[in-house]
N, C-alpha and C positions, 0 to 999 in steps of 0.2 A: 305349386301343388299338383296341377294337372298337366304341366308341360305345355307344349305349343299346339299339338295336333288337334286336340278337342276344341280349344278356343278358335282356331282357324276354321274348322269345319262348321261350328255353330254360327260364327259371325258371317262366313261366306254364304251359308244357307239362308240366313236372314236377308242378306243383300240380294241374293237371287230372287227370293219371294218379293222383296221390295221393288226390284227392277221390273219383274213381270207384271206386278200390279200397276206400276207406273205406266208401262207400255200400253196397257189396254184400259186405263182408267177413263171413264166416261162422265165422271162428275167430280166436283171439288172434294167431296168427302173421301172418295176412294183414292184420289190423288194425295190427300193429306195422310191417309193411313199408309199408303205406299212409301211416302217420305219418312214417316215415323218408323216403320219397320226397317227400311233401308238405313236410317240413321243409327239404329241399334247395331246393325251389322257393320257399320263403319268403324266400330271399335277394333276391328282387325288391324287398323293402322298402328295402334299401340302395340299389339301383339307382334306385328312385323318388325317394328323398331326394336322391341325387347329381344326378339330372336336374333336380329342382326348384331346387337350389342353382345349377346351371349356367345355368338358363334365367331366373333372376330377379335383379334388382338388390337390393341390401340393403334399400331402402325398401319393396320389395314382398315380401320374404322371409317376414315374419310371416304375411301373408294367405295366401300360397301354402302354407306349412307347415300352417296352420290347415285349409285345405280338404283336404289330404291326410289329416290326422288325422280330420276330419269324415267322410271316406269310410270310414275304418276303423270309426268309431263307428256309422255307418249300417249296416254289415254286422253289427256286434255286435247292434244292435237288431232287425234283420230276422231273424237266425238264432234269437234267443231267442223271437221271435214265432212262428216256424215250428215251434218245439219243442212248441207247443200243438196242432198239427194232426196228425191221424192218419186215414188212409183207405186203401182198396185191400185186396187179399187175396192170399195166396200169395206168389209171387216179387215181385209188384208191390205189396207192402205198404209204405206210407210212414208213418213215425212220427217220434218225437222224436229218434231216433238217426241216421236216414239222410236225412231231409228237408233239414236244414240243409246237409249235405255235397253233396246233389244240387243244391240251389240255388246253392251256392258253385261247383260244377263248371260250371253254366250261365253264371254270372257270369264265371268265368275264360275260358271259351270265347269269350264276347262280347268280353272284353278282348283276346284274341289276334287276333280279327277286326279290332278297332279299330286295334291296333298295326300289323297287316299292311297295312290299307287306308288308314288316315288318317295315321298317324304317319310323318313323313318325316325323313330324316337323310342328310347328305352327309359326305364325308371331312373337311370342316373343322369338324365338330361339336365335336371335342375342343378347339378353340381358343375357342369361344364362351364369353363371360363370364370368360375367363381372359386373362392377358396374351398378346399375340401372340408368336410364336417369337423375334422379334428384340429382345424386351425382356428385360433381365437380371433374372430372378426372385431371384437371389442377394441383391439389395439389399432384398428384403422383410424385415421384422422376423421373428425366429425365432418359431415357434409356442410360446406359453407352456405349458410342461408342466403347471403347476398348474391352468390353466384346462381343458386337455384332460382331466386326471385327474378334476377336479370334475364335468365333464359326463358322463364315463363312469360314475363312481360314482353320480351322481344318476340316470342312466338305469337303472342296475341296481336302485337302491332303488325307483324308481317302478314299474318292471315287476314286481319282486319283490312289492311291496306290492299291486299290482293282482291278480297271480296268487294271492297268499295269500288275499285277501278274496273273490275270485271262487270259490275252492275251498271256503272255509269257510262262506259265506253259507247254502247249502242245508242242511247239517246243523245249523248254529246256529239258523236260524229254525224248523227242524223240531223241535228239542229244546226251544227256549224258547217259541215262539209257536204250535207245532203247525201250521206252514204246510205246504202241499203244493206240487207242481210248479207249478201255475198261479200261486199266490201269489208264489212265488220269481221266476217269469218276469216277472210284473207289476212286482215290485221292481226287477229288472234294467232293464226298459224305462223306468221312471221315472228311475233313475240315469243311463241313457244319454241320456234326453231332456234332463235338467239339464246333463249334460256337453256335449251338442250346442249348447245355448244359450250356454254359456261359450265354446266354440270359435268360434261365430259372433261373439260379442262380441269375442274376441281378433282375429278376422279383420277386422272392420270398424273397430275402435277401438284395436287393439293398437299400431298405428304411432304413436299419440299418447303412448305410455308407453315407458319404458325396459324392454326385455325382461328385463333382469337383475332389476329390481324385481318384475316379474310372476312370475318364477321363484321368488324368495324368498317372495312372497306365497303362491304355490301350495304350497310346502313347509311354510310356517307353518300354512296351513289343514289340510293333511294331518296334521301333527303334532297339532294341536288335535283333529281328528276322531278319530284313532286313540287319543288319550289318553282321550277320552270313552267309548270302548268298553271300556276296562279296568275290570274289577271289582276294586277295591282291597282288598276284604275277603274275597274268595273266589276260588278258581281257576276256578270255573265261574260263569256269569252267568245262573243260573236265574231270578233276579228282575229281570233287565234290563227297564226300562220301554220302551214304544213310542217315546216322545219322544226318549229317549237313543239308542236304536238308530237311528232315522231321522236325527236331527241329526248323530250321529257319522258315518254313512255319507254324508250329503249333503256335509258338510265334507270328508270324506276322498276319496270317489270322484266325487261330483257336481261339486264346485267346485275343490278343491285339485289333484286329479290332472290334469284337462285344462289348467289354468293352467300347472302345472309341466312337464307333458309337452311341450306345444307350444313353450313358451318355452325349454326346455332345448335342443331341437333347433335353434331359431333362434339362440340364443346360440352354440351349438357351431359352426354354419356360418359365423357372422360372425367368430368368433375365428380361424378358419382363413383367412378372406379369400379371395384369388384362388388360393390353393394348390389343386391338383386334389384333390377330396374323395372320390373313389370308394373308396379303401382305408380312409380314416377312417370313412366311413359304413358300410363293411363291418364294421369292428371294433365300431361302435356297434350294428349289427344282431346281431353275435355275442353281445354283452353282453345284449341283449334276449332272445335265445334261451336263454342260460345261466340268466337269471333266471326265464324261463318253465318251464324244466326243474326248477330247484331249488325254486321257490315252492310248487307243489302238493304235492311230496313232504314238504317241511318243514312245511307247513300241516297236512297229514293226520296226520303223526307227532306234532306238538306238540298238536294239538287232541284227538286220541284218547288220548294218554298223559298229558298234563299238564293241559290245559284251555285254554279260549279266552283267559283273562286273560293268561297267559304269552305266547300268540301275539300278541295285540294289543299288549302291552307291548313285546315284542321288535321288532315292525315299527315301532311308533311311535318307539322309540329309534333305529333305523336311519335313519328319515326325519329325525328331529331332528338327528342327527349330520350328515346332508347339508345340512340347513338352516344349521347353524353353519359348515360348510365353504363353502357358497355365500356367506355373509356375509364370511368371512375372505378368500376369493379374489375378492370382488366387483370390485376394480379390475382384476384380471387377466382378467375375463370381458368386458371391453370389446371392441368390434369392432377388428380389425387396422387399424392406421393405414398406409395404402398411400401410397407416394410419389406426388406429383402427376403425374409423367410416366407412371407405370405406370397410375394411375387414368384418366388421359386416354386412354391407348392402349386400355384396356379399353372405355371409353365409346365411342370411335371405332369399335372392332370391333363394338359392339352396334348403333350407328346405321348403319354402312355395312359389313356383313359381306361377305367375299369372295364368298360364295354366298348370295344372298337367300333361297334355299330351304333354309337351314341346318338348323335343327332346329325341330320343333314339329308342330302339327296343321293340316291343311288348314282354311282359313277364318279362321285367326288373323292 
């Protein structure tokens, strides 16, 4: 109804306010308000995904989703690097707690300027890449519930797993290897670097493979990596070797997670076909947010009360169940088969839009 520009601006503005409040929060209540406001703004993730879906054909979807994910990974890398910096004094003290949020606020402000100045959108934006109004969408195949449920559950498991291990890495490496903040940040940077390479591989070569197979591969790698981190003879992994720790996390976060995360989003968008995806992507983002809320709380409680072996085993089991679910629902995860006349109408709308200044960025 509103296109993309207004949701982008509103959500980015909320994020900007949230980051600024977080940067200079001096008590827990202001910190909580900052996270609450920023969390509302994080809804632009769903808007971004819906925009990518609407502006790309199926054959370019994997590359486009890969670049969106690569952008998020780049932010992850830069913010962990900034956590090693500290300078200034008094009110203008910048450290590991406020420097990443200040950098994020600057990045969000730059995005707002880009959206206002460069991004263009007309009233016909909502028809692009979907069937024109005179085409009967009721003739489209029904959206397979099993496929949608699989993608939702997989997204929850992927985000939950990432949040769990992101939470537990610092205390685990401190207890087992006597690592400090610098060592942990270097570890995150290495993992993010490997993940970025995987995302770039998917971006350039993913179109040569079936996304469903890459999704299954990613879940299999994550299951294998999580299983390697389980200490089967003890609840605590005080004797975990370096090679097992590194190999487990490389398989889990460096290789498996980016494969599964990118291709789950691509499979999800192709299953829906030309159906408007804003609401569906919103639900996907809500599932992301729920997993990010549950993950750190669950990880902290289990790690402190029971031990890391139970934590690693439980997450590995969740991911393994999603691996089996993806195999069972594999045929249903195929792209929607669109009738030829509807497909032709969509292609014609792409090649000859009513408004050539439809949606996009200047210079494209």
